C-alpha positions as CSV (number, residue, x, y, z in Angstrom):
1,M,141.6,222.7,91.5
2,K,138.3,224.6,90.9
3,R,137.9,222.7,87.6
4,L,138.5,219.4,89.3
5,A,136.0,220.3,92.0
6,G,133.5,221.2,89.4
7,A,134.0,217.9,87.6
8,A,133.5,216.0,90.8
9,L,130.3,217.9,91.5
10,A,129.0,217.1,88.0
11,V,129.7,213.4,88.4
12,S,128.0,213.5,91.8
13,F,124.9,215.2,90.3
14,A,124.7,212.7,87.5
15,A,124.8,209.8,89.9
16,F,122.1,211.2,92.1
17,T,118.8,212.5,91.1
18,A,115.7,213.8,92.7
19,G,115.3,212.5,96.3
20,G,118.9,211.5,96.4
21,A,118.2,208.2,94.6
22,V,120.9,206.4,92.7
23,A,120.3,205.7,89.1
24,E,120.4,201.9,88.8
25,E,119.8,199.1,86.2
26,Y,117.4,196.4,87.1
27,R,116.9,193.0,85.5
28,M,113.5,191.6,84.5
29,G,113.0,188.0,83.4
30,L,110.3,186.4,81.3
31,I,109.9,183.0,79.7
32,T,108.0,184.4,76.7
33,P,109.7,185.3,73.4
34,P,110.2,188.9,72.2
35,P,107.0,189.1,70.0
36,H,104.7,187.9,72.8
37,Q,102.5,190.5,74.4
38,W,104.0,189.9,77.8
39,T,107.4,190.8,76.5
40,V,106.0,193.7,74.6
41,T,104.2,195.0,77.6
42,A,107.3,194.6,79.8
43,K,109.3,196.6,77.4
44,E,106.7,199.4,77.2
45,A,106.5,199.5,81.0
46,A,110.3,199.6,81.4
47,D,110.6,202.5,78.9
48,E,107.8,204.5,80.6
49,I,109.3,203.9,84.1
50,K,112.7,205.0,83.0
51,A,111.3,208.2,81.5
52,K,109.1,209.0,84.5
53,T,111.9,208.3,87.0
54,D,114.5,210.3,85.0
55,G,116.5,207.1,84.6
56,R,116.6,206.2,88.3
57,V,114.8,202.9,87.6
58,D,116.2,201.4,84.3
59,I,114.7,198.0,83.8
60,L,116.4,195.7,81.3
61,I,114.2,193.0,79.8
62,F,115.5,189.4,79.4
63,P,112.9,187.3,77.5
64,S,112.8,183.7,76.3
65,G,114.1,182.3,79.7
66,Q,117.5,183.9,79.3
67,L,117.8,184.2,83.1
68,G,116.6,180.6,83.6
69,S,113.4,178.7,84.3
70,E,110.8,180.3,86.5
71,A,112.0,178.1,89.4
72,Q,115.5,179.5,88.9
73,M,114.3,183.0,88.5
74,L,112.3,182.8,91.6
75,Q,115.4,181.9,93.6
76,Q,117.2,184.9,92.0
77,L,114.3,187.2,93.0
78,Q,114.3,185.9,96.5
79,T,118.0,186.6,96.9
80,G,117.9,189.9,95.2
81,A,120.0,188.7,92.2
82,M,117.1,189.5,89.9
83,D,114.7,192.4,90.3
84,F,111.4,192.0,88.4
85,A,109.6,189.3,86.5
86,F,106.4,188.3,84.7
87,F,105.5,184.8,86.0
88,T,103.0,182.2,85.2
89,L,101.3,180.7,88.3
90,G,103.4,177.5,88.4
91,E,105.9,178.3,91.0
92,F,103.3,179.8,93.3
93,S,100.6,177.1,93.0
94,N,103.2,174.4,93.7
95,R,103.9,176.1,97.0
96,D,100.3,177.1,97.8
97,P,97.5,175.4,95.9
98,N,95.3,178.5,96.3
99,Y,97.4,180.2,93.5
100,G,96.1,177.6,91.1
101,I,92.4,178.5,91.4
102,F,92.5,180.9,88.4
103,L,93.0,177.8,86.3
104,A,89.6,176.4,87.2
105,P,88.0,175.2,83.9
106,F,85.4,177.6,82.5
107,I,85.5,179.8,85.7
108,V,85.0,182.6,83.1
109,D,83.6,182.6,79.6
110,D,85.9,185.1,78.0
111,V,88.6,187.8,78.5
112,A,86.1,190.3,80.0
113,G,85.2,187.8,82.7
114,A,88.9,187.1,83.3
115,Q,89.7,190.8,83.6
116,K,87.0,191.2,86.2
117,L,88.2,188.4,88.4
118,L,91.8,189.5,88.1
119,K,90.8,192.9,89.7
120,G,88.6,191.3,92.4
121,E,89.1,190.7,96.1
122,T,90.4,187.2,95.8
123,A,93.0,188.2,93.3
124,Q,94.2,191.0,95.6
125,K,94.5,188.6,98.5
126,L,96.7,186.4,96.5
127,L,98.8,189.3,95.2
128,D,99.3,190.5,98.8
129,G,100.2,186.9,99.8
130,M,103.3,187.0,97.6
131,A,105.1,188.6,100.5
132,D,105.3,185.1,101.9
133,F,107.6,184.2,98.9
134,G,109.8,187.3,99.5
135,L,108.1,189.1,96.6
136,V,106.1,192.2,96.0
137,G,103.0,191.6,93.8
138,L,102.6,194.5,91.3
139,G,99.5,193.2,89.5
140,W,97.9,190.5,87.4
141,G,98.1,190.2,83.7
142,M,97.2,187.2,81.5
143,A,97.7,185.6,78.1
144,G,95.0,184.6,75.8
145,M,92.3,182.1,76.7
146,R,93.6,178.5,76.6
147,M,92.9,176.2,73.6
148,I,94.4,173.0,72.3
149,V,96.7,172.2,69.4
150,T,97.4,168.6,68.4
151,S,99.6,166.9,65.8
152,D,96.9,164.3,65.1
153,P,93.3,165.0,64.1
154,V,91.0,165.4,67.1
155,E,87.2,165.4,67.0
156,T,86.1,164.2,70.5
157,V,87.7,164.4,73.9
158,E,88.3,160.7,73.7
159,D,90.8,161.4,71.0
160,L,93.0,163.1,73.6
161,K,93.4,159.9,75.7
162,G,97.1,158.9,76.0
163,K,98.3,161.9,74.1
164,K,101.4,163.7,75.5
165,I,100.2,167.3,76.0
166,R,102.7,169.9,76.9
167,T,101.8,171.8,80.0
168,I,103.4,174.0,82.6
169,P,104.3,172.0,85.7
170,F,101.8,172.9,88.2
171,A,99.3,170.6,89.9
172,P,95.9,172.1,88.8
173,E,96.8,172.0,85.1
174,L,98.3,168.5,85.4
175,A,95.2,167.3,87.2
176,F,93.0,168.7,84.4
177,W,94.8,166.7,81.7
178,E,95.1,163.6,83.8
179,G,91.3,163.7,84.3
180,L,90.9,163.7,80.5
181,G,93.1,160.6,80.2
182,A,95.9,162.5,78.5
183,A,99.6,162.4,79.6
184,P,100.6,165.9,80.7
185,T,104.2,166.6,79.8
186,P,105.8,169.6,81.3
187,M,108.6,171.3,79.5
188,P,110.1,174.8,79.1
189,L,108.3,177.0,76.6
190,P,111.5,177.7,74.5
191,A,111.8,173.9,73.9
192,L,108.3,173.4,72.8
193,Y,108.6,174.1,69.0
194,D,111.2,171.4,68.5
195,A,109.5,169.0,70.8
196,F,106.2,169.3,68.9
197,A,108.0,169.1,65.5
198,N,109.8,165.9,66.4
199,G,106.9,164.2,68.2
200,Q,108.2,164.4,71.7
201,V,104.8,165.8,72.5
202,D,101.6,165.3,70.7
203,G,100.0,168.6,71.5
204,M,99.8,171.5,73.8
205,Q,97.6,173.7,75.9
206,I,98.3,177.2,74.5
207,D,96.7,180.3,73.1
208,V,96.1,181.5,69.6
209,E,98.8,184.2,69.8
210,G,101.5,181.7,70.8
211,T,100.3,179.2,68.2
212,W,100.7,181.8,65.4
213,N,103.8,183.7,66.5
214,S,105.8,180.5,67.4
215,K,104.5,178.7,64.3
216,Y,103.2,175.7,66.2
217,F,100.5,175.4,63.6
218,E,103.2,174.2,61.1
219,H,103.1,170.8,62.7
220,A,99.5,170.7,63.7
221,S,96.4,168.9,62.4
222,S,93.8,170.2,64.8
223,I,93.3,173.5,66.6
224,I,90.5,173.2,69.2
225,I,89.1,176.6,70.3
226,S,87.8,175.8,73.7
227,D,88.6,178.9,75.8
228,H,88.5,176.4,78.7
229,M,90.9,178.3,81.0
230,M,92.2,181.7,81.6
231,F,95.9,182.0,82.0
232,P,97.0,184.6,84.5
233,M,100.4,186.2,84.8
234,A,101.8,187.8,88.0
235,A,104.0,190.9,87.7
236,I,106.4,190.7,90.6
237,A,109.4,192.4,92.2
238,S,112.1,191.1,94.5
239,G,111.2,192.1,98.0
240,R,114.9,192.8,98.8
241,K,115.4,195.0,95.8
242,W,112.1,196.7,96.2
243,A,113.0,197.9,99.6
244,G,116.0,199.8,98.1
245,I,113.9,201.8,95.7
246,S,112.7,205.2,96.9
247,E,109.0,205.5,97.9
248,E,108.5,208.0,95.1
249,D,109.9,205.7,92.4
250,R,108.0,202.7,93.8
251,A,104.8,204.6,93.3
252,I,105.7,205.3,89.7
253,V,106.6,201.6,89.1
254,E,103.3,200.4,90.6
255,A,101.3,202.9,88.6
256,V,102.9,202.1,85.3
257,F,102.6,198.4,85.7
258,S,99.0,198.7,86.8
259,E,98.1,200.7,83.7
260,K,100.1,198.4,81.3
261,L,98.7,195.2,82.8
262,D,95.1,196.4,82.6
263,S,95.6,197.3,79.0
264,L,97.3,194.0,78.3
265,V,94.3,192.0,79.7
266,A,91.7,194.1,78.0
267,G,93.5,193.8,74.7
268,Y,93.4,190.0,74.6
269,A,89.8,189.9,73.3
270,E,90.9,191.6,70.1
271,I,94.3,189.8,70.1
272,D,92.6,186.4,70.3
273,A,90.1,187.3,67.5
274,D,92.9,188.6,65.2
275,Y,95.1,185.6,65.7
276,R,92.3,183.2,65.2
277,K,91.6,184.7,61.8
278,K,95.2,184.2,60.9
279,L,95.1,180.5,62.0
280,E,92.0,180.0,59.9
281,T,94.0,180.9,56.8
282,T,96.2,177.8,57.3
283,E,95.4,174.2,56.3
284,V,94.9,173.2,59.9
285,T,91.3,172.3,61.0
286,V,90.0,174.9,63.5
287,M,87.1,173.6,65.7
288,D,85.0,175.3,68.4
289,V,84.0,173.3,71.4
290,D,82.2,174.1,74.7
291,R,82.2,172.9,78.3
292,D,80.0,169.9,77.4
293,W,82.7,168.6,75.0
294,F,85.0,167.8,78.0
295,G,82.5,165.6,79.8
296,P,82.4,164.7,83.5
297,A,86.1,165.3,84.1
298,L,85.5,169.0,84.8
299,E,83.2,168.4,87.8
300,E,85.6,165.9,89.1
301,W,88.4,168.5,88.9
302,Y,86.2,170.9,90.9
303,V,85.4,168.4,93.6
304,R,89.1,167.8,94.2
305,W,90.3,171.4,94.1
306,R,87.6,172.9,96.3
307,E,89.2,170.8,99.0
308,E,92.8,171.3,98.1
309,A,92.5,175.1,97.4
310,P,89.8,176.5,99.7
311,M,90.0,180.0,98.0
312,L,88.5,178.4,94.9
313,K,85.0,178.7,96.5
314,E,85.6,182.4,97.0
315,L,86.6,182.8,93.3
316,E,83.5,180.8,92.2
317,A,81.3,183.1,94.3
318,E,82.9,186.2,92.7
319,A,82.6,184.7,89.2
320,S,78.9,184.0,89.7
321,G,78.3,187.4,91.2
322,K,77.2,186.1,94.6
């Protein structure tokens, strides 16, 4: 009887740790493939969180859209069927246009400018506002600065007219391409390689990292290094599941994600430079362009979105240092 009692006590002790919290597995979804820096960062954060919480918070990573599209994953987060995610801005900006303001063309010049804005007051307001979606905002990350990859040669912006450009389905990005006379074509990231290879799309708005790692360059004629947009990522948690994590462990999760996201953003200056060098070793034409290359469509975009997303004016003021 004493031996049985001792075994029961051991099981009880294993199940409960400091603060009486139950060790639990959590699911984290991403649309990016395993080699992508978002997925790498998620895995690093999960490992550190598990270690620092003595296994109480064990986050399992599901990349490449294994848990569904971002729309499907958002529903899972809201019901508590999924726990954490790294999301693009699409599902947020489609519900509140203010979440699309980070996609303002040339709002920043480079990764350093993006990092500053993502730690600013406007970014924090938007992060706090995720409570309206039943979520907890843990921080902002980003992918590399946006550039353009096309299957046909491109020299001027006129060459993009009528081209089917793969985008993420949110209004500010769609409006950008429509203003250039292109045909924005939303599709899931995992489907992009085949779609580009078989001509379902003529090009894409992407970053140098994704172009190299996913081998989009294999079917490209032009790579246009424009750095015309930053591409933020939101680290989020299900509000329902977050409430069930102890205050001590929530603090650990927040601190780890904050550190990892900051390193992720800062690292993209070097990442972009390194992957550009790799792309320049291919037979694809790599061309640099600036704001003027895009013509009057940019100012037309701003006129529209200053009205539709009032917080854009706040972001512009931050970006200009006013």
